[in-house]
C-alpha positions in Angstrom: 151.2 144.2 100.5 153.9 142.5 102.6 155.1 144.6 105.6 158.6 143.1 105.5 159.3 144.2 101.9 162.6 146.1 101.5 162.4 149.9 101.2 163.4 151.4 97.9 164.5 155.0 97.2 161.9 157.4 95.9 161.4 157.3 92.2 162.9 153.8 91.9 160.5 151.0 91.0 160.8 148.0 93.3 161.3 144.7 91.7 158.3 142.4 91.7 158.2 139.8 94.4 156.6 136.4 93.9 153.1 136.3 95.3 152.7 140.1 95.5 150.4 140.2 92.5 147.7 137.9 94.1 147.8 139.7 97.4 147.6 143.1 95.8 144.6 142.0 93.7 142.8 140.7 96.8 143.5 143.8 98.7 142.3 145.9 95.8 139.1 143.9 95.7 138.5 144.4 99.4 139.2 148.1 99.2 137.0 148.5 96.2 134.1 146.6 97.9 134.7 148.7 101.0 134.5 151.9 99.0 131.2 150.7 97.4 129.6 149.5 100.6 126.7 152.0 100.1 125.9 150.4 96.8 126.0 146.9 98.4 123.8 148.0 101.3 121.3 149.7 99.0 121.1 146.6 96.8 120.6 144.4 99.9 117.9 146.7 101.2 116.2 146.7 97.8 116.3 142.9 97.7 114.9 142.7 101.2 112.0 145.0 100.3 111.2 143.1 97.2 111.3 139.7 99.0 109.0 141.1 101.7 106.5 142.2 99.1 106.7 138.8 97.4 106.3 137.0 100.7 103.2 139.1 101.6 101.7 138.5 98.2 101.9 134.7 98.5 98.8 133.1 100.0 99.0 131.1 103.2 99.1 127.3 102.9 98.1 124.6 105.4 99.3 121.0 105.5 97.3 118.1 106.9 98.9 114.7 107.5 97.4 111.3 107.8 99.5 108.2 108.6 98.7 104.5 108.1 100.5 101.1 108.3 100.2 98.6 105.4 99.2 95.1 106.4 102.3 93.0 107.1 101.6 89.3 107.6 98.9 88.3 105.1 97.1 85.0 104.7 97.3 83.6 101.2 93.8 82.2 101.6 92.4 85.6 102.3 94.5 87.9 100.1 95.6 87.9 96.5 99.1 87.3 95.4 99.8 90.9 94.6 100.2 91.7 98.3 102.3 88.7 99.2 105.6 90.7 99.5 108.3 91.2 102.1 107.6 95.0 102.1 104.1 96.1 100.8 105.0 99.8 101.2 105.9 100.1 97.5 102.6 98.5 96.5 100.6 100.9 98.6 102.6 103.9 97.4 101.7 102.9 93.9 98.0 102.5 94.9 98.0 106.0 96.4 99.1 107.4 93.1 96.6 105.3 91.1 93.7 106.8 89.0 91.2 104.8 91.0 92.2 106.3 94.3 92.4 109.8 92.8 88.9 109.6 91.3 87.5 108.3 94.5 89.0 111.3 96.4 87.8 113.7 93.7 84.2 112.4 94.0 84.2 112.3 97.8 85.5 115.8 98.3 83.9 117.3 95.1 87.3 118.6 94.0 86.1 119.4 90.4 83.9 122.1 91.8 86.5 123.3 94.3 89.3 123.4 91.8 86.9 124.7 89.0 88.1 122.1 86.5 86.1 120.9 83.5 87.7 117.4 83.3 88.8 114.7 85.7 92.3 114.9 84.2 92.7 118.5 85.2 91.3 117.6 88.7 93.8 114.7 89.0 96.7 117.0 88.0 95.6 119.6 90.6 95.3 117.0 93.3 98.7 115.5 92.5 100.3 118.9 92.8 98.9 119.3 96.3 99.6 115.7 97.5 102.8 114.2 98.8 103.4 110.6 100.0 106.4 109.3 101.9 107.5 106.1 103.7 109.4 106.2 107.0 112.0 103.7 108.1 109.4 101.9 110.2 107.2 101.4 107.1 104.7 104.0 108.1 103.2 105.8 105.1 102.4 109.5 105.4 99.8 111.4 103.3 100.5 115.1 103.3 98.0 117.5 101.6 98.9 121.2 101.2 96.2 123.7 100.2 95.1 127.2 101.2 92.2 125.9 103.3 92.9 123.9 106.4 89.5 122.1 106.3 90.1 121.2 102.6 93.5 119.8 103.4 92.1 117.6 106.2 89.2 116.4 104.1 91.5 115.3 101.2 93.9 113.5 103.5 91.1 111.5 105.2 89.5 110.9 101.8 92.8 109.3 100.7 92.6 106.9 103.6 89.0 106.0 102.9 89.6 105.5 99.1 92.7 103.3 99.8 90.8 101.2 102.3 88.0 100.7 99.9 90.3 99.8 97.0 92.3 97.4 99.1 89.1 95.6 100.1 87.7 95.5 96.6 90.9 94.0 95.2 91.1 91.4 97.9 87.4 90.5 97.5 87.8 90.3 93.7 90.7 87.9 94.0 88.9 85.7 96.6 85.8 85.6 94.4 88.0 84.5 91.4 89.5 81.7 93.4 86.1 80.6 94.7 84.8 80.3 91.1 87.9 78.4 90.1 87.6 75.9 92.9 83.9 75.6 92.3 84.4 74.6 88.7 87.2 72.2 89.6 85.1 70.7 92.4 82.3 70.0 90.0 84.7 68.2 87.6 86.2 66.1 90.4 82.8 65.3 91.7 81.8 63.7 88.3 85.2 61.8 88.3 84.4 60.5 91.8 81.0 59.3 90.8 82.4 57.5 87.8 85.0 55.8 90.0 82.3 54.6 92.4 80.1 53.3 89.6 83.1 51.4 88.1 83.9 49.7 91.4 80.2 48.9 91.9 80.0 47.3 88.4 83.1 45.2 89.0 81.7 43.9 92.3 78.4 43.1 90.7 80.1 41.2 87.9 82.4 39.1 90.0 80.0 38.7 92.9 82.6 39.8 95.4 82.4 42.7 97.8 85.7 42.2 99.6 88.1 40.3 97.3 90.8 40.1 100.0 88.5 38.1 102.3 87.1 36.1 99.6 90.5 35.2 98.2 91.4 34.0 101.7 88.2 32.0 101.8 89.1 30.4 98.5 92.5 29.4 99.6 91.1 27.9 102.8 88.6 25.9 100.8 91.4 24.6 98.6 93.4 23.6 101.6 90.4 21.8 103.2 89.8 19.8 100.0 93.4 18.8 99.8 93.3 17.7 103.5 90.1 15.7 102.9 91.6 14.0 99.9 94.8 13.1 101.8 92.7 11.7 104.7 90.5 9.7 102.4 93.5 8.3 100.6 95.1 7.3 103.9 92.0 5.4 105.0 91.7 3.8 101.6 95.3 2.5 101.8 94.6 1.2 105.3 91.5 -0.7 104.1 93.2 -2.1 101.0 95.8 -3.9 103.2 93.1 -6.5 104.2 90.5 -6.2 101.5 90.1 -6.4 97.7 89.1 -3.6 95.3 85.5 -5.0 95.3 85.1 -4.3 99.0 82.2 -1.9 99.4 84.2 0.4 101.7 87.0 0.6 99.2 84.6 1.4 96.4 82.9 4.1 98.6 86.2 5.7 99.6 87.5 5.6 96.0 84.3 7.4 94.8 84.7 10.0 97.6 88.3 10.6 96.7 87.4 11.0 93.0 84.6 13.5 93.9 87.0 15.5 96.1 89.7 15.6 93.4 87.1 16.7 90.8 86.0 19.5 93.1 89.6 20.5 93.7 90.3 20.5 90.0 87.3 22.5 89.2 88.3 25.0 91.9 91.8 25.4 90.4 91.0 25.6 86.7 87.5 26.9 86.5 87.3 30.1 84.3 84.8 31.7 86.6 83.5 31.5 90.2 80.9 28.9 91.0 77.6 30.8 91.0 76.1 31.2 94.4 79.0 29.7 96.2 80.7 33.0 97.0 84.1 31.4 96.6 86.1 32.8 93.6 88.1 30.5 91.4 91.9 30.5 92.0 92.5 31.0 88.3 90.6 34.2 88.1 91.7 35.5 91.5 94.9 37.4 90.3 93.0 39.3 87.6 90.1 40.1 89.9 92.4 41.3 92.6 94.4 43.5 90.2 91.2 45.0 88.8 89.9 45.6 92.2 93.1 47.3 93.5 93.2 49.6 90.5 89.5 50.7 90.8 89.9 51.1 94.6 93.0 53.2 94.1 91.2 55.4 91.6 88.3 55.8 94.0 90.6 56.7 96.9 92.5 59.3 94.8 89.3 60.9 93.6 88.0 61.0 97.2 91.2 62.6 98.5 91.3 65.2 95.7 87.6 66.0 96.1 88.1 66.5 99.8 91.1 68.8 99.3 89.3 70.9 96.7 86.2 71.1 98.9 88.3 72.5 101.8 89.9 75.1 99.6 86.6 76.0 98.1 85.2 76.6 101.6 88.1 78.7 102.6 87.8 80.8 99.4 84.1 81.2 99.9 84.7 82.6 103.4 87.5 84.8 102.1 85.1 86.3 99.5 82.9 87.4 102.4 85.8 88.6 104.5 88.4 90.7 102.6 91.0 89.9 105.3 93.7 92.1 106.8 93.3 95.8 105.9 95.6 98.7 106.3 95.9 100.0 109.9 95.2 103.7 110.2 97.6 105.2 112.7 96.6 108.9 112.5 93.7 110.4 110.7 94.2 113.9 109.6 93.1 116.8 111.9 92.8 120.5 111.3 96.4 122.0 111.1 96.8 124.6 113.8 99.6 126.6 112.1 100.3 127.5 108.5 102.9 125.6 106.6 103.8 128.3 104.1 105.0 130.4 102.6 108.3 130.6 104.5 108.4 134.4 104.6 111.5 134.6 106.8 113.5 132.4 104.5 112.3 134.4 101.5 113.4 137.7 103.1 116.8 136.3 104.0 117.3 134.9 100.5 116.2 138.1 98.9 118.5 140.2 101.1 121.4 137.9 100.3 120.7 138.0 96.6 120.5 141.8 96.7 123.8 142.1 98.5 125.4 139.7 96.0 124.1 141.8 93.1 125.4 145.0 94.7 128.8 143.5 95.2 128.9 142.5 91.5 127.9 146.0 90.7 130.8 147.4 92.7 133.5 144.9 91.6 132.6 144.3 87.9 130.0 146.6 86.4 131.2 149.9 87.9 134.9 149.4 86.9 133.8 148.3 83.4 131.8 151.4 83.0 134.8 153.6 84.2 137.0 151.7 81.7 134.6 152.4 78.9 134.2 156.0 79.8 138.0 156.4 80.0 138.4 154.8 76.6 136.0 157.3 75.0 137.7 160.2 76.7 141.1 159.1 75.4 139.7 158.6 72.0 138.2 162.1 72.0 141.5 163.6 73.0 143.3 161.8 70.2 140.8 162.9 67.6 141.0 166.5 69.0 144.7 166.6 68.4 
């Protein structure tokens, strides 16, 4: 109630002032709670007692923690594509929750006997309820196991590390083995292709009688040039002799016969359909086709050799990768026996129970008690009315 409100004569009702109703209600609530402080204290005490009993009835729990760092920079030749990611933390978090890792932990620690379960599904559910995985900002992954036995918590946490390490190696080895088998089959195919290219080039050389067409083509051109020079020299000498002799001159007849023989040889060299057997000089008519065929077969052979060499190198790398699984997860901290219990938080339980009890007592004072008085007053008034 406001202190500066104007005084009114006795028996006269004061006019309502704006805002008085809210202040009077709050004041009444405070007064009512103050009058019922015993109920509030009793309810708070009861809540504290109940929470103490609940806290004492809960079994102690112990949490063991193991920490590891996923591999960061991985070699594509040694690891499968499923780990080639910017942040492998999500991958390893998924692997920790996989059935393979859970079954490996169950078998290593004999959790079916410890948890008294009849099936692996029940053992996995019990294990999942006691396991918690988290990733820190620096990509460290923590494995936290909470049970009623500190030794059991430690064994399970370390078993997770062993199972994850084993699964990571098996997956990497399996991928490397698959790549090795793939390259092995491709290498066999390319080896046959290379053999065919070598045989084809060999048959072409045997058929044409040439081993190095470039050199032999040069030799053929040189032979043609020499024939032409010999013809020109013989014709020049013949012209010189004819100036002072007749056609019946023995020297003229001999030079004319030599020129005809040289021209015949040159013509044969230029228009022959095949190389002269045993001469080792190819015909100029066949040279373009021979050179084109030789270039194609040589190119096929070089391509096959390059591809075979590349596949052979990749095969060797995959074969070595199958023996070495490559980078593994780095164990930062193996779990050790926890020195202190992690639960239950009895102090927090008592504080929460006390606060809840005090709240229930306050509700009793402010709501339930007035309601009961109102109901009781209603029945009293009703009884008086019926009595009249």
